[in-house]
C-alpha positions in Angstrom: -13.4 35.4 8.4 -12.0 36.6 5.2 -15.2 38.5 4.8 -15.3 40.1 8.1 -11.6 41.1 7.6 -12.3 42.4 4.2 -8.9 41.1 3.0 -7.5 37.2 2.7 -6.2 35.4 5.6 -2.4 33.9 5.4 -1.8 31.3 2.9 -0.9 28.7 5.8 -4.3 28.8 7.0 -5.9 27.5 3.8 -2.9 25.0 3.5 -3.4 23.7 7.0 -7.3 23.5 6.3 -6.6 21.5 3.1 -4.5 19.0 4.5 -6.8 18.4 7.3 -9.6 17.7 4.7 -7.3 15.5 2.4 -6.3 13.5 5.9 -10.3 12.9 6.3 -10.3 11.5 3.0 -7.6 9.1 3.6 -9.0 8.0 7.0 -12.3 7.2 4.9 -10.5 5.4 2.6 -8.6 3.2 5.0 -11.6 2.4 6.8 -13.7 1.1 3.7 -10.9 -0.8 2.5 -10.8 -2.5 6.1 -14.6 -3.3 5.9 -14.0 -4.8 2.2 -11.4 -6.9 2.9 -12.9 -8.1 6.4 -16.2 -8.8 4.4 -13.8 -10.9 1.6 -12.0 -12.6 4.2 -15.6 -13.5 6.0 -17.3 -14.6 2.6 -14.2 -17.2 2.2 -14.7 -18.4 5.5 -11.5 -17.5 6.7 -10.9 -17.1 10.6 -12.4 -13.8 12.0 -9.0 -12.5 13.1 -8.1 -9.3 10.9 -5.4 -8.7 8.5 -2.9 -6.6 10.5 -2.0 -4.7 7.4 -5.6 -3.0 7.4 -5.6 -2.1 11.1 -1.8 -0.7 11.0 -2.7 1.4 7.9 -6.2 2.6 9.5 -4.3 3.4 12.8 -1.6 5.4 11.0 -4.3 7.5 9.0 -6.1 8.2 12.4 -2.8 9.6 14.1 -2.2 11.6 10.8 -5.7 13.1 11.1 -5.2 13.8 14.9 -2.2 16.0 14.0 -3.9 17.8 11.1 -6.9 18.4 13.4 -4.7 20.1 16.2 -3.2 22.2 13.4 -6.2 23.0 11.9 -7.7 24.0 15.0 -4.8 26.3 15.8 -4.8 28.0 12.4 -8.6 28.5 12.9 -7.9 30.3 16.2 -5.1 32.4 15.0 -7.4 33.4 11.9 -10.1 34.2 14.5 -7.7 36.3 16.6 -6.5 38.5 13.5 -10.4 39.0 12.7 -11.4 40.4 16.2 -11.3 44.1 16.0 -8.5 45.8 17.8 
């Protein structure tokens, strides 16, 4: 979109996209932690109930990702509107 406009977009657009990518990495990390901890508990012969801390951390990360996704979609829509010819 910057190439179409031949000028840089507002800094908030880049910030929102960077935040969205950061939150995606956090969700991936939380999911990996949950898988590793569940695998360790299974090896130790512990009951199949999951540790609530892992689930809560993953749920919070997904909630933050949802918010960041909405903001990224909105900022991309704004960037697109600014790119359209007048």
